[in-house]
N, C-alpha and C positions, 0 to 999 in steps of 0.2 A: 444721496446720489447727486448728479450734476444739475439738478433742477435750478439751483441758485445761479448757475452760469447762464441759464436761459432767461432769468428774471431781468437781465439788463435791458432787454427789449421785449415788448409784447406787441404782437401784430394782429390786426383785423382788417381785412380788405386792403392790404398793402399799406396801411397807415400804422404809425407807431405811437404808442402812448408810453411815456417814460415812467418807469416803475416808481421813481421818487415822487412824481406828480400824482400817480395813483394813490400812493401812501398819503400824501399831504392832503389831497382833496377828499378821497372817499374812505380812507382808513387811517385817520390820524393816530388812533390808538396803537396801530402797528408800528408807527414811528417810535413810540415810547418803548415798545417791546424791543425793537432793533437797537435803540440807543441805550437801553438800560440792561436788558438781559444778555444780549450778545457780548458786551464787554466783560460780563461776569464769566461767561464760558471762556473767553480769551484768557482771563486772569488765571482761572483754574487750569486751563489747558496748557498754558505756557509753563507754569510752575510744575504741574503734575507730569507732563511729558518729559521735561528736562530731568526731573527726579527719576522717572521710570527708566529713561535712556541711560542715565548714569549708573543705576543699579544693575539693570539687566545686561548692559554692555560692558560691565567692569571686567577686568582681565580674568579673574578667577571664574566668573560666570561664562565668559566666552570659551574658556578652556574645558569646561565640564558639563555644560548644559545646552543642548540643541534648542529646546523650547525658548530659552532666554534670548536666543538670536532673533527669533520671530517677534517676541514681545518688545525687544529693544528696537527692532526695525519699525514696528508699528508706532512706537512712541516718536521716533524721528519723523516718520511720514505724517503723523497727526500734527506735529509741531509745524512742519512745513505748510500743511494745509491751513492752519490757523493764521499764519503770517500772510498767506495768499488771500485768505478770506477777508482780511482787513481791507484789501483793495476793493473787493466786491462790496463790502459794507459801506465804504465811502460813497459809492454810487447809489446803493440801495437805500441807505438811511439819511444821507446828506446831500445827494444830488451832485456829487463831485465826480466828474469823469476821469477817474484815476488811471484808466488804461485806454482812454479814447485817443489813441494816437496810431499812426501807421506803424506796422510791424509789431509794436507793443500789444496791439489788439489780438493778433494771431498768437504771439508768444504767450501772452497771459492765459488765454483759453486752453492752450496745450498744457501749460504748467498747472493750471487750476484743476484740470480733469485728471491728470496723472495720479496724484495721491488719493483721489476718490476711487479710482479703479484699483489702485495697489492695496489699499487697506483691507478690503474684503478678500482679495487673493492671498494676502499674508495670513489672514485668519484661517482661510481654507487650508493653507500649507501646514500650519501647526495642528489643525484639527485632524487632518489626514495622518500626520505623524503620530498624534496621540491614539488614533484608531489602530494604527499598526502596532504601537507599543502595548496596548491593552489586549487587542483581539488576536494579534499574531506576535507574541513576545519573542519567539525564536527568530524573527526577522528584524528585531529592534536594532541590533548592532549594525546591521547592513544599511538600514534605511533612516535611522534616527541619530546619526552622528552629527557633531558640530560642523564638520566639513560639508556634509550634505545640506545642512541648513543654510550655510553661507551660499552655496551654489544655488539652492532653491530661491533664496531671497533675491539674488542677482538676476536669475532667469525671470522671475515674476516682475521685477522692476523693468526689465527690457520689454516684456510683453505689454505692461501698462503704458509705457512710453510710446510704443509703436501704435497702440490703439488710440492714444491721445493725439498723436501727430495729425490725425485726420481733421482735428479741429482747426488746424492752420489753413486747411482748404475751405472749410465751411464758413469761417468768420473773416470779416474784413472791416476796415475803417471807412465809414461813410463821411466824406468831407462835407457834403451838403448838410447833413443832419448832425454833424459832429458827434457821431455815435459809433460804437462797436456793434456791428450787426451781423446776422447770418445772411449769406449770399442767397437770395431767393428763398424766402421763408417756406414756400410751398414746393421746394425742390424735392423731387421724388427720391433721389439718391440719399439726400440728407435724412429724410424721414425713415427710409429703410435702415440706413446705417445706425441712426439713433435708437430705433426700436430694437434692432438685433443686439447691438453692443450693450445697451443698458438692461435689456431683459436677461442677457447672459450674466453680466457682472452683478446686477442688483436684485435679480430674482433667482436665477438658476444657482448661483454660487451660495447665497444664504440657505436655499433649500437643500443643497448638497451638504452644507455644513450641518444643518439640522438632522439630516439622515445619519451622518457620521456620529453626531452626538448621541442620538437615540441608540445606535448600535453599541457605542462605548458604554452607555449607562446600563444597557441590557447585559453586556458582558460582565461588567463589574458586579451586578446583582447575581449572576450565575456563579461567579468566583466566590463571592461572599457566602452564598448558599451552600456551595460545595465545601468550603472550608468549615462552615458552621456545623455541617453534618458530621465532620470528623473531629469536632471539638477544638478546631484551630481558631485563632483570632481572625477577624475579617481584615480585608486589605486596609492597611494603615501606613503611616509614615509618609516619606517625601513623595512617593509615587501617587498616593491618594490625594495629597494636598495639591500637587501640581495639576492633577486631573481636574480637581474642583476649580482651580484658578482658570485653566484653559476653557473648561466648559462654561464658566461664568462669562468670560470674555466673548465666547462664541454666541451664547444666547443673548447677550447685550447687543451684539451686532445685529442679530436678527430682529430684535424688538425695536431697534432704532432705524434700521435700514428699510425694512419692508413697508412701514407706514409712509415714509417719505416717497418710496417708489410708487405706492398706490395713488397718493394724491397727485403726484407728477403725471402718472398715466392718465388720470381723469381729465387733465387740462385739454386733451385732444377732443373730448366730447362736450366740454363746457366752454362756450365761447363768450366773448365780450359783446356788449350791445353796440349799437351804432355809434361810431366815434364822434359823429356830429351832435350827439345828444349832450345837452349842457350837464355838467357835473351835478348841479342842484337837482336835476330830474332823474339821476341814475337810480335812485331808490324807488321811483315810480315806474321805471321801465322793467318789465318782467325779466328780460334777458340780462340786463345789467344787474338787477337785484339778485338773480340766481348766481351770476358770476361773482359778485362781491361776497356772498355768503361762502361760496367755495373758496374764494381767495383768502378770506379770513381763516378758514379751517386749515387751508394749505400752509399759510405762513406760520400759524401756531404750531402745527405738526413739525414743520421744518426747523423751527426754533428749538423745539424739544429735542429733535433728532440731532441737532448740532452738538448736543452733549456727547455724542458718540466719539467725537474727536478730543474730548476734554476729560472725561470722567473715569477712564480705566484705572487711574491711580487709586481710586477708592476701592475698586474690586481687588486690586493687588493687596491693599492694606487689610482688607477684610478676610481674604482667603489664603494669603501667603504669610506664614510666620517668618520666613526668611526675609521677605520684603520689609515687614514691620521692623525686624531687628536691624536691617541696614538703614532704614529711615531713622531709627533711634540713634544709631551710631553717628550718622551724619548730623543729627541735631546736637548730639553731645560734642562733636568736633567743633561746633561753633562756639562753644564755651572756652575760648582760648585762655590759657594761663591758669586754669583751674584744675585741681587734682580731683579726679572722680574715682570712686571705688570700683574695683573689678566686680562685674555683675555676671551672673549666670542666667542666660535667657533659655527657658525650657517651655515650649508651647505644648498645649494639650494634644495637638495633632502630630507632634514629634517630627515635624518636617525637617528640623535641624536643631542641634544643641550647640549653640555658639557661645563659647566662653571668651569674652573680650574685655580688654582693659584700655581705658583711655587716659593717658598720662601726658600732660602738657601738649595736647593736640595731636598725639599719635595713637593710632588704633592698632591693636595686635589681635589678629584672628587666629584661633587655634583649630578651626575647621574650614574646610573648603567644600561648599555644598555641591552635590551632584545632581540636584533636581530643584525645581522651583519650590 
């Protein structure tokens, strides 16, 4: 969630303690986490999201698979967030005011929040689509088309941007303190807006996704049980595999989003100690000591949850045979000038049977997948 955007300034009794100074003085080990672990997420996320976007948004996938539109959009959104997060990381881990400038302060916070709002909404979009496809298959052609997926992605993007635009009103550049700050930290409207918007996006949306997932799983069990009673094979093939992929993405969102939401919500009830207390005495002050314990837990949870923007590529590789086949082809294409034997890729879940040949850097596909 957007808790990292609020980490640029911490307030207590109208006084500000810079997050980098808090790291440096009271939690130097968190600096190590920020400077070592976060770049690893960046590396994985940049490569993984580019690869995912290339595969899911390829021409043949765009023409035949509505779920791929959502997955490709999520890869693009996550990639944008990672590049924006670098700016936040410069401030948080190195004390560099990367967006501490007039106008840039407001623009950055709008752009930084938008992909964070959009990612859960996109997952909600394809989760609802999968719910329709499994539970109401007779409505699939009307609601689960590629054209409808494009329209849904555009609508969700506009909604996320409109919600994020409020940050331009809340944030401002403070010339005196040379910092990007919230206008009036105890502003009632800001508090109400933040709680309502974030509870909807980061609590209600994941819970709705969870409900849809449960309904889909129950329906699949019913179908399998019904088919088994008549001696038919259980649901298999591309539909089953794509459902597993989308369910995995949905559950991963829930597992990484809700913990970050919980620790963020707790900050309202756990306050810092007296700003006048010397850093050397913070561990002796009960209020400061409690806050620092909470802050350590929060930063570790947020660091783990940052993987939500980087690691979907592993889920795709594990659950989607088509994605693995495309990764393999892209890898083989890098071997320029070499002749490779034609290979028949047949996965156990039979999501697709792709017979392809790579000759002098050219790939020839004999099938066009209709599902993930």
